[in-house]
C-alpha positions as CSV (number, residue, x, y, z in Angstrom):
1,X,-54.6,-38.4,-12.7
2,X,-51.0,-39.0,-14.4
3,X,-50.9,-35.7,-15.9
4,X,-51.7,-34.1,-12.4
5,X,-48.8,-36.0,-11.0
6,X,-46.5,-35.1,-13.6
7,X,-47.3,-31.4,-13.4
8,X,-46.7,-31.5,-9.9
9,X,-43.6,-33.2,-10.3
10,X,-42.6,-30.8,-12.9
11,X,-43.8,-27.8,-10.9
12,X,-41.6,-29.1,-7.7
13,X,-38.3,-29.5,-10.0
14,X,-38.8,-26.2,-11.2
15,X,-39.1,-24.4,-7.8
16,X,-35.9,-26.6,-6.5
17,X,-34.0,-25.5,-9.6
18,X,-35.0,-21.9,-9.1
19,X,-34.0,-22.1,-5.3
20,X,-30.8,-23.8,-6.2
21,X,-30.1,-21.1,-9.0
22,X,-30.5,-18.4,-6.5
23,X,-28.1,-19.8,-4.1
24,X,-25.4,-20.3,-6.9
25,X,-25.9,-16.5,-8.5
26,X,-25.9,-14.8,-5.1
27,X,-22.6,-13.2,-4.6
28,X,-19.9,-14.1,-2.5
29,X,-19.0,-11.7,0.1
30,X,-15.2,-10.1,0.6
31,X,-13.9,-8.2,3.6
32,X,-11.4,-5.6,3.2
33,X,-9.3,-5.3,6.6
34,X,-7.4,-2.0,6.0
35,X,-5.2,0.0,8.6
36,X,-6.3,3.2,7.7
37,X,-8.5,4.6,5.0
38,X,-7.1,8.3,5.6
39,X,-3.9,7.1,4.1
40,X,-4.5,7.9,0.1
41,X,-2.5,4.7,-0.7
42,X,-5.0,2.4,0.8
43,X,-7.8,4.3,-0.7
44,X,-6.4,3.4,-3.9
45,X,-5.7,0.0,-3.2
46,X,-9.3,-0.4,-1.8
47,X,-10.3,1.0,-5.3
48,X,-8.5,-1.6,-7.2
49,X,-10.3,-4.5,-4.8
50,X,-13.5,-2.7,-5.8
51,X,-12.8,-2.5,-9.3
52,X,-12.4,-6.5,-9.7
53,X,-15.3,-7.2,-7.1
54,X,-17.5,-5.4,-9.8
55,X,-16.1,-7.3,-12.6
56,X,-16.0,-10.9,-10.9
57,X,-19.1,-10.5,-9.0
58,X,-18.3,-10.3,-5.3
59,X,-19.9,-8.2,-2.5
60,X,-17.1,-6.1,-1.0
61,X,-17.1,-4.9,2.8
62,X,-14.4,-2.7,4.1
63,X,-13.7,-2.6,7.6
64,X,-11.2,0.1,8.6
65,X,-9.1,0.1,11.7
66,X,-8.2,3.6,11.8
67,X,-4.5,2.7,13.0
68,X,-6.2,1.3,16.3
69,X,-5.3,-2.2,17.0
70,X,-8.2,-3.2,19.3
71,X,-10.6,-1.7,16.5
72,X,-8.7,-4.1,13.9
73,X,-9.1,-7.1,16.0
74,X,-12.7,-6.4,16.2
75,X,-13.2,-5.8,12.8
76,X,-11.6,-9.2,12.2
77,X,-14.1,-10.9,14.6
78,X,-17.0,-9.0,12.8
79,X,-15.7,-10.4,9.2
80,X,-15.6,-14.0,10.9
81,X,-19.2,-13.7,12.3
82,X,-20.5,-12.2,9.0
83,X,-19.1,-15.6,7.6
84,X,-17.3,-13.8,4.8
85,X,-16.1,-15.9,1.9
86,X,-12.6,-14.2,1.8
87,X,-10.4,-11.5,3.5
88,X,-7.9,-9.2,1.9
89,X,-6.0,-7.9,4.6
90,X,-3.7,-4.7,4.6
91,X,-2.8,-5.0,8.5
92,X,-1.6,-2.3,10.7
93,X,1.6,-3.9,11.0
94,X,3.6,-7.3,10.8
95,X,2.4,-8.4,14.2
96,X,-1.2,-7.8,14.1
97,X,-1.3,-9.5,10.8
98,X,0.0,-12.7,12.6
99,X,-2.9,-12.4,15.0
100,X,-5.4,-12.2,12.3
101,X,-3.9,-15.1,10.3
102,X,-4.5,-17.4,13.6
103,X,-8.0,-16.3,13.8
104,X,-8.9,-16.6,10.4
105,X,-7.2,-19.9,9.9
106,X,-9.4,-21.4,12.6
107,X,-12.3,-20.0,11.0
108,X,-11.5,-21.7,8.0
109,X,-11.5,-18.3,5.8
110,X,-8.9,-17.7,3.2
111,X,-6.7,-14.6,3.2
112,X,-4.7,-12.7,0.9
113,X,-2.2,-10.1,2.2
114,X,-2.1,-7.0,0.2
115,X,1.5,-5.0,1.1
116,X,1.8,-5.5,5.2
117,X,4.2,-8.3,5.2
118,X,4.2,-10.9,8.1
119,X,6.5,-13.7,9.3
120,X,3.2,-15.9,9.1
121,X,2.5,-18.2,6.1
122,X,-1.2,-18.6,6.7
123,X,-2.2,-16.8,3.9
124,X,-3.2,-18.0,0.3
125,X,-1.0,-15.1,-1.6
126,X,0.9,-12.3,-0.6
127,X,0.8,-9.1,-3.1
128,X,3.8,-7.1,-2.4
129,X,6.4,-4.4,-3.5
130,X,10.0,-5.0,-3.8
131,X,10.5,-2.3,-0.9
132,X,14.2,-2.6,-0.5
133,X,15.2,-2.5,-4.0
134,X,12.9,0.3,-4.4
135,X,14.5,2.2,-1.6
136,X,18.1,1.2,-2.5
137,X,17.5,2.6,-6.2
138,X,16.0,5.9,-4.6
139,X,19.4,6.2,-2.8
140,X,21.7,5.6,-5.4
141,X,19.4,8.2,-7.6
142,X,19.7,10.9,-4.8
143,X,23.4,10.3,-4.3
144,X,24.3,10.3,-7.9
145,X,22.1,13.9,-8.2
146,X,23.9,15.3,-5.1
147,X,27.6,14.5,-6.5
148,X,26.2,16.4,-9.4
149,X,25.1,19.3,-7.3
150,X,28.5,19.6,-6.1
151,X,28.3,18.5,-2.7
152,X,31.0,15.9,-1.6
153,X,29.5,14.8,1.5
154,X,26.7,15.7,3.7
155,X,24.0,14.2,5.7
156,X,20.4,12.7,4.9
157,X,17.2,12.9,7.5
158,X,14.9,10.1,7.2
159,X,11.1,10.6,8.1
160,X,10.4,7.2,8.7
161,X,7.0,5.2,9.3
162,X,6.8,2.8,12.3
163,X,9.2,0.3,11.9
164,X,7.1,-2.6,13.0
165,X,6.3,-3.3,9.6
166,X,8.4,-5.5,7.2
167,X,8.1,-3.5,4.5
168,X,9.1,-0.3,6.2
169,X,12.1,-2.3,7.7
170,X,12.8,-3.3,3.9
171,X,12.7,0.5,2.8
172,X,15.1,1.5,5.6
173,X,17.5,-1.3,5.1
174,X,17.7,-0.5,1.0
175,X,18.0,3.2,1.4
176,X,20.8,3.1,4.1
177,X,22.5,0.4,1.9
178,X,22.8,3.0,-0.9
179,X,24.1,5.5,1.5
180,X,26.8,3.3,2.6
181,X,28.2,2.9,-0.8
182,X,28.2,6.8,-1.2
183,X,29.9,9.9,0.7
184,X,26.8,10.6,2.3
185,X,25.5,9.3,5.6
186,X,22.3,9.2,7.5
187,X,21.9,12.2,10.2
188,X,18.9,10.7,12.1
189,X,15.9,8.5,11.5
190,X,12.9,9.7,13.2
191,X,9.8,7.4,13.2
192,X,6.6,9.2,13.1
193,X,3.7,8.6,15.4
194,X,0.6,10.7,14.4
195,X,1.4,10.9,10.7
196,X,0.3,14.8,10.7
197,X,1.4,17.4,8.9
198,X,2.6,19.3,12.2
199,X,4.5,16.2,13.4
200,X,6.5,16.0,10.1
201,X,7.0,19.7,10.2
202,X,8.7,19.8,13.7
203,X,10.5,16.7,13.1
204,X,12.4,18.1,9.7
205,X,12.6,21.6,11.6
206,X,14.4,20.3,14.5
207,X,16.6,18.3,11.8
208,X,17.6,21.5,10.0
209,X,18.4,23.0,13.2
210,X,20.4,20.2,14.5
211,X,22.3,19.2,11.4
212,X,23.8,22.2,9.7
213,X,25.1,19.9,6.7
214,X,21.7,18.5,6.1
215,X,21.0,18.2,2.1
216,X,18.0,16.0,1.9
217,X,14.9,15.0,3.7
218,X,13.6,11.4,2.8
219,X,9.9,10.9,3.6
220,X,9.2,7.1,3.8
221,X,5.4,8.3,3.0
222,X,4.1,10.8,0.8
223,X,1.1,11.8,2.8
224,X,2.8,15.1,4.5
225,X,4.9,16.3,2.0
226,X,3.2,19.8,2.2
227,X,5.0,19.9,5.7
228,X,8.2,18.8,4.5
229,X,8.1,21.7,1.9
230,X,7.0,24.3,4.2
231,X,9.9,23.4,6.5
232,X,12.5,23.6,3.9
233,X,11.0,26.9,2.7
234,X,10.6,28.4,5.8
235,X,14.4,28.0,6.7
236,X,15.2,29.1,3.0
237,X,17.1,25.6,2.1
238,X,15.6,25.1,-1.0
239,X,19.1,25.2,-2.6
240,X,20.7,23.2,0.1
241,X,18.0,20.6,0.8
242,X,16.5,18.1,-1.2
243,X,13.3,16.4,-1.0
244,X,12.6,12.7,-1.9
245,X,9.6,10.5,-1.2
246,X,8.4,6.7,-1.1
247,X,4.8,6.9,-2.9
248,X,3.3,9.7,-4.7
249,X,0.3,12.3,-4.6
250,X,-1.4,13.7,-7.3
251,X,0.4,17.0,-7.0
252,X,3.6,15.5,-7.6
253,X,3.0,15.6,-11.5
254,X,3.6,19.4,-11.1
255,X,6.2,19.3,-8.0
256,X,8.8,16.8,-9.5
257,X,8.9,18.8,-12.9
258,X,9.6,22.0,-10.8
259,X,12.5,20.0,-8.8
260,X,10.3,21.0,-5.6
261,X,10.4,17.0,-5.2
262,X,13.5,15.5,-6.3
263,X,12.3,12.0,-7.0
264,X,9.6,9.6,-5.8
265,X,9.9,5.5,-5.4
266,X,6.5,4.6,-6.6
267,X,4.4,1.4,-5.8
268,X,1.3,0.3,-7.7
269,X,-1.4,0.2,-5.1
270,X,-4.1,0.0,-7.4
271,X,-2.5,-3.0,-9.3
272,X,-2.1,-4.7,-6.0
273,X,-5.7,-4.5,-5.1
274,X,-6.8,-5.8,-8.5
275,X,-4.4,-8.7,-7.9
276,X,-5.1,-9.4,-4.6
277,X,-8.9,-10.1,-5.6
278,X,-7.9,-11.9,-8.8
279,X,-6.0,-14.3,-6.6
280,X,-8.9,-14.6,-4.1
281,X,-10.9,-15.3,-6.8
282,X,-8.9,-18.3,-8.3
283,X,-8.8,-19.7,-4.9
284,X,-12.3,-19.4,-4.6
285,X,-13.1,-21.1,-7.9
286,X,-10.3,-23.6,-7.3
287,X,-7.8,-22.2,-9.7
288,X,-4.2,-22.1,-9.5
289,X,-3.1,-19.2,-6.8
290,X,0.2,-17.4,-6.9
291,X,1.9,-17.7,-3.3
292,X,3.6,-14.3,-3.8
293,X,3.5,-11.7,-6.4
294,X,6.1,-8.9,-6.0
295,X,5.5,-6.0,-8.2
296,X,8.6,-3.3,-9.1
297,X,8.9,0.0,-7.5
298,X,9.4,2.5,-10.1
299,X,12.0,5.7,-9.2
300,X,9.8,8.9,-10.9
301,X,11.7,12.0,-11.6
302,X,11.8,14.9,-13.9
303,X,13.3,13.1,-16.5
304,X,10.9,10.5,-16.9
305,X,7.7,11.5,-15.5
306,X,6.1,12.6,-18.5
307,X,6.4,9.5,-20.4
308,X,5.3,7.5,-17.2
309,X,2.2,9.9,-16.5
310,X,-0.2,7.2,-18.0
311,X,1.5,4.4,-15.7
312,X,1.3,7.1,-12.7
313,X,-2.3,7.7,-13.4
314,X,-3.7,4.2,-13.6
315,X,-1.2,1.7,-11.7
316,X,-0.2,4.4,-9.0
317,X,-3.2,7.0,-8.4
318,X,-6.1,4.2,-9.6
319,X,-7.4,7.1,-12.1
320,X,-9.4,4.7,-14.7
321,X,-9.8,6.2,-18.4
322,X,-13.2,6.0,-19.6
């Protein structure tokens, strides 16, 4: 009888420990709320987040807002209802980020902001790029190259992202500061709405027609570079109008050495994604969390692209070597 009691106690303890172990090893769930996965930058950031989720044992749910604020709010509500353990947020703009942070704070869900800034401080960590300095450095490089080409003055056209994000405001401010320190000036600033090739082509076409002294087009996003090249070529302005961008596409590894694109200011979306998940993991494990991590923006030109290829492939494009 005594042995039977011991066996029952042992069996109960064993089953309880298995059940407890099952709870402990069950992966925690992270939601990535992203503005629009059609944009290569966000695709690469997602890859960085996913990489560290796999390494650290988290399940990842990706919720794409497709640049629709209503859908972004619905995605937020879904993540809260799903009782995710944490959220990485790359919101549509800085205002929607504030709304999301109010909801997640009420639900007691920790949030790491990755890239899109916000005035709210209700996040555990903010992973950002030094957009203002990066744009300033790009502007300084541009004005130096324009002078080398013999242009004493001239105008720069800016195809800007919507200025509702702190990061895009910083890019504009940094670039205009560089122009203020030069003999060149901004011809016009047009904010894109659809971010399509057709929209960019038409905006640049109109700038070329309106500003005969136009010497550069700056794309605040690299996505529609093909239409920018086409517009410049269609007007036979290859020797008069330079093209520069913020961020970088794989084709730039060939286009920059050929000076079809003069320079690009590049962020590190893959590393940003990895860092966002790393800080979330630190928080969930009770470790020290860095409130703000700001990564440098690198200026890639024909002079340094060869030596920067490994950096570009991994940090910028998220290409992982085997």
